[in-house]
N, C-alpha and C positions, 0 to 999 in steps of 0.2 A: 096608649101611653099619655100620661098627664104631663103637660109642659110646665116648666118653671118660668116665672116672669123675670125679665131683665130689662135694662134700659136701652141697650144698644147691641146690635149684632153687626160685625164688620166682616165682609166676605172678600176673598181674592183668590187669584190663581195659585199663589204660593205663599206660605207663611214660613219665614225664617225665625223659628221660635227663640233661638239662643237659650233654650233650656239646657239642663245638665248634659243631655245627649246630643245637643245641637241639632235637634230634629227639624227636618223639612217636611211640611205638610202641603200636599198638592190639593187644589180645590178645597181650601180651608176656610174656617170661620172662627170668630172670637165672640163670645158672649161677655158683655160688660154690665156690671151692676154698680151704679154710683161711680166711685173712683177706681174700682177694682175689677180685674179680670176674673170672671166666674168660671169660664171653661174655654178650652181650645180644642179643635178637632176638625174632622171632615165637615164640609158644609151641610151635607145631608144629616149627619148625626147631630150637629148643633141645632139646626132648624127643627129637627124632630123633638129635641129635648127642651128647647127654649123658645119663648115667645117674647118679642121685644117691642118697645114703643116705636123704635125706628131701626130699620135695616139699611146699612150703607153697603152697596155692592160696588166694589172698586174695579170690577171687571178684570181685564188683563193687567195683573199687578203683582208686585212682590210686597208683602206686608212684613214689617220687622219692628223691633223695639225702637222707640224714639232715640235718636243719637244724643250722646252726652259729650259736651265740650268741656274738657278737664282744665283748660287754661285759656282765659280770655280777659279782655278789658273792654267790655261792651260799649261804654260811652266813646271810645276812641274811633267809632265810626265817623265822628265829626272831623277826624284828622286823616281820613282815608285819602291817600295820594298827595298829601301836603308836603311830604319830604321822602322821596324815594331814591334808591341807588346810593345809599350811604351806609358806612359801617356803623355798628351798634352804638359805640360811645359818642360819635359825632351826631348821629341821629337823635340820641337821647338828650345830650347836653345843649346842642345848638338849635334844636327844633321842638322836641316833645316837651322838655321841661319849661321852656319859655311860654309855650302855648298853655300848658296845664296850670301854670302859676296864676293865670288869669281866668280860670274856669269859674263859672257860677253854677249854682244848683240847677237853674233853669236849663243851662246848656248841657249839663251832665244828664239831666232827665231826658232831654231831647235826644241826645246820642244813645242813651239806653233804649229808648222806645224804637229808634231806628234800627238798632242792633237786634232787639227782640223780634221785630217784624221780619228782618232778614233771616233770622234763624228759624222762626216758625215756618216760613215759606220754603226753607231748605231742609226741614226734617229734624232740627235740633229741639229737644224738649227739656234739657237740663244743662246748666252751666256752672262752672266754678269761676267766679269773677273776683277781680281785685282792682279797686280804683279809689277815687275820692268821692265824697258825698254819696256813699253807698245807701244811705237811707232813701234817696230819690231813685237810685237804681232799683232798690227793692220795691218802690212804688210802681215802677214800670213793669217789673217782673210780675208783681201781684196782679196788675190790671190786664196784662197781656196773656197771662195764664200759664207761663212756663214755670220751671223749677230752678232754684239757684242756691248755691252757697256763696254768700257775699262777704268780702273782706275789705275793711277800710284800710287803705294803704298808708304806710308812713315811711318817712326817710329819717336820716340822722336828725335828731332833735336838738335845738329848735329848727323848724322848717317853715316854709311859707304857709303851711296849713295848721301846724301845731307848735306853740311856743315852748311847751314843756312836755315831758313824757306823761305827766299826769293828765294834761289836756287830751293827749292821744288816747290814753287808756280809758278816760271817761267817755269819749265819743264811741270807742269800740264797744264798751260795755253797754252804752245806751242803745247802740245798734242791735246788740245781742238781745237786750230786753224788748226792743221793739218787735222783733220777729220770733221771740221765744216760743210762742204758741202757734205760729203759722205752720200750716200743713205742708207748704211747698217751698219754704224759704228757711235756710239755716245761715249761720254766720261763721266766720273764721278770723284768726289773727293773721295780719298780712304785712309784714315788713317787706320792703321792696327788694333788696338784695344785700349781700354781705358788704359789697364795696360802697353802697350808698347809705349804710347805717353804721351803728356802733355795736360791737359785740356785747357790751354790757347791757345795752338797751334791747338787743335781741334776746338775751337771757331773761331780762325782766318781762319781755312780752311773752316768752314761753311760760313763765310763771302765771301770767294772766290766762293763757290758754289752758293751763292745767286747772286753775281755779274755776274757770267757766266751762271746762270740758269741751273745748272747741278744737277744730283742726287748725294747724299752723302751717301757712304756705309762704314760700319765698322763691324768687328767681335765684338759681344757683348754677355756677360753672357754665354760663351761657356761651362764653367765647374765650379764646386764648388771650386777647387783650384784657378782658375782665380779670382773668387769672393773674396776669402780670400786674395789673393795678392793685389787686388785692395783696399780692406778694410784696409789692413796693410799700404798701400802706401798713400791713399788719405782719409781714414776714411769713405768712402761711397761705396756702391755697384755700379757696372758698369752702370746700367740703371739709378740709382739715379744721378750719375755724368752727364750723358747725359741730363737728365731733368733739373738739376740745371744750366747747362751752355746753355740751350736753344737749344739743339741739336736734340731733338725729334721734327721733323717737317714733313710736307707732303712729302718732298723730301728725307727723311731719309730712308735708307734701312739697316736693321739689320740682320746680319748673325748668325745663331745658336739659340740663346735665349733658352738655356737649363735650366740654373739656374735662374729662374724668379719667382717673387711673383705674386699673383693675382692683387695686386695694380699696379705693374709695367706693367702688361698686359693692365690694364685700361689706364695707361699713354700713352702707345704705341697706343692704339685705339683712344684715344682722340686727339692725335697729327696727326692721319691719316698716321702714319708711317707704313711701311710694313716689314715683316720678310721673310727670306729664311730658309727653313727647310732642314737639311743635315743629315738624319738619319744614313747612313752607316758610315760616317766619325765620327760622335759622338759616335757610338757604338764601332768602331775600336779603337779609342783613349780612350775609357772608360770614356768619358765626361758626359754621362748620356743621358736622354731621354727628348726631348722637349715636353712640355705640349701642343701639337699641337691642339688637339680638343678645348682646352680653347681659344686659339687664334682665331680659326675659329668661334667658338660660339660667341666670342666677336665682330666679324665682322672685324678682322684684315686681310687684303689681304696677302696671304701667297704663296710664290713661293717655288719651290723645286730645290735643287742643289746637285751636287755630291761632292763639295769641290774639292781639288786638288787630283791628282792621287797618291800622296805620302801618303795620309791618307784615301784611299778609298778601293781598289787601281785601280779602273777603272772609266771611264767617261760615263758609260752606264746608261742612264736615265730610262730604263726599270727596271734594278736592283733597282734603287732608288725608283721608284714608288711602286714596290712590297714590299720593305722593309718599306716604309712609311705606307702602308696599314696594313701590318701584325704586325708591331711594336706597333701601337696604340691599335689594337685588343687585343694583348697579354698583354700589359701593363695595360690596363683598364679592362681586362677580359670581353670584350664586342665585340662579333663578328660583331655587327652592326656599330662599330666605323670605321671611315674613309672608307666608301664604295668606290667601284671602280670609280664611277663618280666623287666623290670629289677629289680623287687622280689625275685623268686625268686632272681635272680642274687646279690643282696646276701646272701641267707641261705644260699647254697650255694657257688658257685664263688668269689665275691669273699671270702666268709667264710673259705674254705680258704686263700686267699692271705693274708688278714689274720692267721690263726693260724700260718701257715708250714707247713701240712700240704699239701704239693704233690700228694699222692695221694688227696685227698678232694674232695668237692663235686660229683662227677658219677658217673653210672652208665655205665661203659664198661670194657672189658677192661683189666686191669692196675691199676685203681683199687681202693682199699680198699672192702670190702663194708660200707659204711655206708648202710643202706637202710631206708626207712619206707614204710608203706602206710596209705592213708586208706580207711576203709570208706565206700563211696559208696551203700550200700543204706540211706539215711536220707532222711527226707522233705525236710529242708532242703538236700539235695544232688541233688534230682531236678527236672527232667530234666537230662541232661548234654549241653550243646552244645560247651563248651570246657573240658576238664579243667584247664588252666592257670588260667583265670579262676576256676573253683571253688576251687582251692587258695588263691588270694589273697583272694577276696571272699566265699566261702561257708563253707569248711571251718574247723574249729577243732581245737585240740589234743585235745579230747574225742573226735574222730573217728578217732584213730589206732588201728589194729588190730594193727600189727606194728612193732617197732623192733629193728633189727639193727645192731650195731656191730662192725667187724672180723670179720664172719661169724658172730658170736654173737648169738643171739636174747636180747634183754633184756626184752622185753614182748610179749605175744601175747594177743589177744582178752580184754583186761582183767586179765590175770594178770602180775604181776611175777615174773621168773625169776631175778633176782639181788639182790633187795631184800626185807628183812623189814619190810613196810610197817606191820604191826600194831604192832610194837615202836616204830618211828619215830613213828607217830601218837600213841601213848600218851606217850612221852617228850616230844614237842614240846608237848603241852598243859601239861606241868609247867613249861616255860620261861616261861610267861606271868607267874607270880607273881614270878619272879626279875627279869624285865625291868621290871615296874612298880615294884619296889622300887628299882631303879637310878635310875629317873626321879625318884621321890619324894625320894631322898637326894642328888640332884645339886647 
């Protein structure tokens, strides 16, 4: 039998393919050519059919698609722990906004590099980000090797960052043009929230999204106090305003959706909009619990996100998956709610739909080679009865032994291959004094 040439073969004890059949392959292997998966199957079959420049044997491991973080603010790693145990609105207005108003591009890039490194080491290969100075976030994403949808955030205009709507739209369009031909980076339109923007400006930004054919993301219905503030300001609930202004569309991505009614869920479903669930951030900020099972039962595509490291306080998607599963079980008093497979789907195939990366989220021929491996040769991961169960309920980001994105190894056996973590760590410590001064002078 003549062998076919490929660039890389990855072997492991188990492969959770996340293909249409959610197939589990024992003693499996993956052949990778360039950025793409060429074949998946039993190790013996792959090695008989393919010859590679390099073979990575992950040993006792579970191999699965790279995890997809559907909502985060990566540069906020610099604010990790600066203001904890506070409600959402106080946290935002008294701490986050004063710090963020003094951000520089250098600081944003540093925070983005720190966040990318954290995610690479914990198995995340794609993110949906929203922040300021997203051009340098894109630089960090590009150089570290992960994938992203980037959104330049804006608030009610004028703001500290944009004096006019035209200024904001110009920066957003420039960001889009900057990454229009990039294979791993897309852009999105990113208003902050209904209560921090103006409905007419939201509608104008959706027109820009339509013209550029971009996704449109917004924080929505994150807490009861947010709903009250929106009602006091506009006389309607957040999702009502989005519906009234024609902002619930197929390109719409809603983050949080904690304080929603059954009718609002039906509006979201009918519009074919999608939501991102952020359980740890919602819990830490005391925002409440998203009625996740209602969204899923209604047929709403649901991604999973960490939110920023200032409200989580990490970017570990394994933590997020476990919390998403257990929270719904406890809240509904139903141990069958949010089974492990449904949670992994949120972090892989549904996350790929959420980001608009149609060739991600599963390990099968023709898909992009976004692959991670969990080292199962650890005491807290023995014995193995069900690899899927271990991924959701036992494993953590610290157990990742290999992270590959678009066929490129980014992290292997504790070593970063695209990131200078020593410099990042040293510079991140210096940001503490700057952040504390911003709070003192608010």
